[in-house]
N, C-alpha and C positions, 0 to 999 in steps of 0.2 A: 552199753556194757562193752567192753574191750573186744568179745568175741563177735560183735556185730562188725568188727573192721578186719578180722583175721580171714585170710583167704579161705574159700569154701573147700580148698583141696586138703586142708587139714587133716591129718589122719595119726595113727598111731606113731608112726616113724618121726614124722615132722612134729609132732607134739613132744615126743621124747627128746629130740634134738633141741627144740626151745626151751624145755623145762631145763636140761643139763646145762645149756647156755646160761640161762636165769641163776642156777644154782652156783655155777662157777663164778660168776659174777658177784652176787651178794655174798657168798661165803669164800672170797678169795683168801681172806686172812685166816680161815679155818681150814684151809687146804682141801677144798672140796675135791673127792676122787671119784671118777666115774667107774662103774663096774660093768663091763661088757658081758653080755650073757652067751657068748658064742663057744666058751670052753666050760662044760659043766653047769651051764646056767648061772644066774646072777643071785641064787639064794634068797630070792624075794625082795631084793632091793637094786637098785639101779644107781646108786652113788650114795657116799656118805661124807661127813665132815669128821674132822678130829675133835671136834667139840659134841659129839654124840648126836648128830642128826644123820637119818637115812632116809632114802626117798625111793618111792615107787610111782611111776607115771603111768596113767591109763587115759587113753582117748576113745570114746565110742565110735564103732565102725559106721554108724549112722548118726550124724548129728541131730536128726530129727525123730530120734527115739521119743515115743510118749513118756510122760514123767515116770510112768511104772515101768516100762521097759528100761528105763535109763538106770533107775534104782536097781533092778534086778541084776544088770550087768555090773554095775560098780559093786554091789554086794558081794557077787560071785569073785570079782577081781579081787577084793579086800581078803575074802574068805580064802582062796586059793594061794595068795600071796604070804600072808601071815603063817598059813599052815607050813608054807616053805621056810619061813623065816624061823620057826621052831622046831622044824624037823631035825631030827638027830643027826641023819647023815648031811643035810645041807648046812647044819650047824659046824660041821668040820670044814666045809667050804668057807663059811663066814669068818671062821677063827683064823683061816689061813691068811685073810685079809688083813690082819692086824687090827680089827676094829676097836675102837674105844667103847667104853660102856655106852650102849645106846639109850639115850632118852627120849628121843622123838623119833618117830617112823611116819614120815608126811606121804600122804596119798594125794598126789599132784593131778588134777584132773579140770578141765575147762570149766565145768560149773556143775551144781548139783541141785535138784529141784523137789527133793523128798527128804523131809526130817528124818525118814526111817534109817537113812544112811548114816546119820550122826548116831542114832541108837545102836546101828551094828557095830560101829567102829568102837563104842563104848564097851560093847560086849568082848569084843575082840581084843581090847586092851587088857580087861580082866583075865581072859584065856592066857595071854602072854604072861602077865603077872604071876599066874598061878603056877605056870610052867618054871618060872624062874625061882619062885619059892620052893618049889618040889625038889629042884635041882640045882641050888645056887652055883655050886662050883663049876657044873657043865655049861650053864647058862650065863657064864661070866661076862659074855659081851653083851648082856642086858641089863639096863640099870633098874634098880628098884622101883624108881618112880617113872618108868616107861610109860609113855602114851603115844595114841594114834591121833594124828592131827590131819584135818583135810585143808589141802591148799588149793585155790583156783585161780584162773587167769586174773581175776581182779587184784590178787595179792601181788602181782609182779608188773604193775604199771611202768614203773621206772626202768626195770630190766628189760621188757618188752619194747621200750620206746629205743633205748640205748642199742639193743641187739638188731632191731629192724632198720634203724638209721645207718647202724655200720655195715649192713648187707652181708651179716655173717652166715646167715641161714637163707633158704631157699622161700621160706614162708613170706608172703607179702601182704600188705594191707589192701582190703577191698570195700569200695563202697557200694557195690552192686546192691546188696540187700536194702541199703537205705535210699538209693536212688529212685526218686518218684517221678516217671516220665509224664505223668498227668496231674501233676500237683494243682491244687485249687489256688489260682492266683486273681480270684473275682475281687478279693479284698485288697489288692495291691494298689497303691495310690496311683490314680489316672496319669498323673505326670510321668510316672515311670513306663506305663504302658505306651504313652504317646511318643516317649524318648525312643524305645524301641521301633515301634512303627515307622517313625519317619527316617531313622537311620537305616531301616532294611529297604525302604524305599530309594533312599539316597545310594545304597549299595547296588541296587538292582531296580533302575527305574521303570522296568515293565511291571512293578507290583502296583504301579498307580491304577491300572485297569485289569490287575489280576487279584481280585480279592480272595479268592480261594486260598492260593498258595501263599499270599501275604499272611492270611489269617492263620495258616498252617504253620508257618515259621515263627508268627507272633506267639502261637501257644508254645511252641516249642521251647523258644528262648525265655518266655515268662515262666514256665514251668521250671525250666533250668535254674532260673534266678531264685525262685522260692525254694526250691529242692537244696540249692547250693548253700542257702543262709543256714536252713534246717542241718545240714550235713556238717558244715563248719562248727556248728553249736555242738552237735553230738560228738565230734572229732575232738574238740576243746575238752570234754568230759572225760574222755578215754586216753586220748595222746595230745596233751596241750603242748607239748614242744614241737611235735610233727604240724600240728594246727600253724603255729607261730612261723614255722618253717615256711609253710605255704603261703601264708598271708604275707610274710616278709617279700617273698619273691614276687607275688603278684603285685605288692605295692611298688616295687622298683620298676617292675615291667610296665605298669599302669602308667608311668611318667613317660616311658618310651612309646607306649600307644597313643598317648595325647600329643606328644611331639610330632610323631610321624603323620597323624591324621590331620592335624592342624596345619601342618606345612604343606600338604598335598594341595596342589592348584588345579590338578586336572581331573574333572568331576568322572571322566570316562576311565579313570584308574582305580576309582573306589572299590569295586568289586574284587580286581587284582590285590590292591593293597590290604584288604580285610583278609583274603585267604593267605596272602603272604604272612601277616602278621600272626593269624590263627596257626599256621603251620610252624612257624618259627617258635611260638610260645609253648606248643605241645611238645617240640623237641628240647626246650629248655626244662620242661616239667619233666620229661623221661631222664634227662641227664642228671637232674637234680634229685629227683625222688625214684631211684631204682627200687626202693622198697615198697612202692604202689604197684600194683598190677596195671596191665596194658589197658584194660577196659576201664578202670577208674581214673586213669589219667586222662583218657579221653572225655569221659565225663565230668572231671575236674575242669579241664580246658573250657568246655561248653558252659559250665556253671559259672565260671570267672569272667568269660567274655560276655555273657548275658547281663552280669553286673555292670561291665563297663558300659554296655549298651544302654542299661536302664539309668545309670547313674552320671551319665554325661563325660566319663573318661575318653571315650571313644567318639570322636566328632568326625563327620564327613561332609565335605562341600557338595552342594547341590540338594541338601535336605530341605524338605517342607517345613518351614517355620510355622509354629503354633500361631493361630491368629491371622 
């Protein structure tokens, strides 16, 4: 899910900013207009298009609400804002905005987990239509075929990707929830494990007699290797363009890594070279992917380097060869 990759700092304000940006992008030709709430409230909407769509955003204060609590908060939000939407005093505010007849009222939320919210918006749709039928001239800003529609993060994959890549907002991608520091790599091909092991010894020859620390680092890098593969697969489902950006950079840098390590003739420089490559790669990741948070950049660096160690892109002189 897209939400798995959004920064855990997501709150009402950042969600609204993200949603407004999405609607401006998607409905550019319909001249989406944001409605600030600072003066006399927003009248139950936070933006509208000239084609008859209005939006109301909501993000829960706690992203870990139980299903029942999440439904309760979402239901209350819909009830309160639809009440504003048809309130006769608020109607004056809405009319002053020059709204076209509103056909769709979008309830824009990260996700929903209970079908009762669908039942609730169906009831509220009927409530609005009845108000319109009772005073058609007064409620001329509401269309006869008015409907409430739920929109979630999954509906805005394309817009989210474009907005995040352009660094237009503060919200960043995070892999923290998906990073598994103790991933099961027991079924990983033995060749991959031996590759990582011999390269760690080449980087630090002391590991020849220090099995404890060797195995500790081996577990760290093999877990990162497996976890990195899984994260890239998940990222491809939610943000395929960003995944492609990462893999393109990694592929180009991998050639640089192969060249640097193969050309190094001084075994004593292996550790220094490894650290230099690692630090340089992290800098390039940070410069290229400002829309990924700092902790995830560090995880991403380790995942990709683990892949180079396991797949032989990163070779060092002084390694203990198999056999």
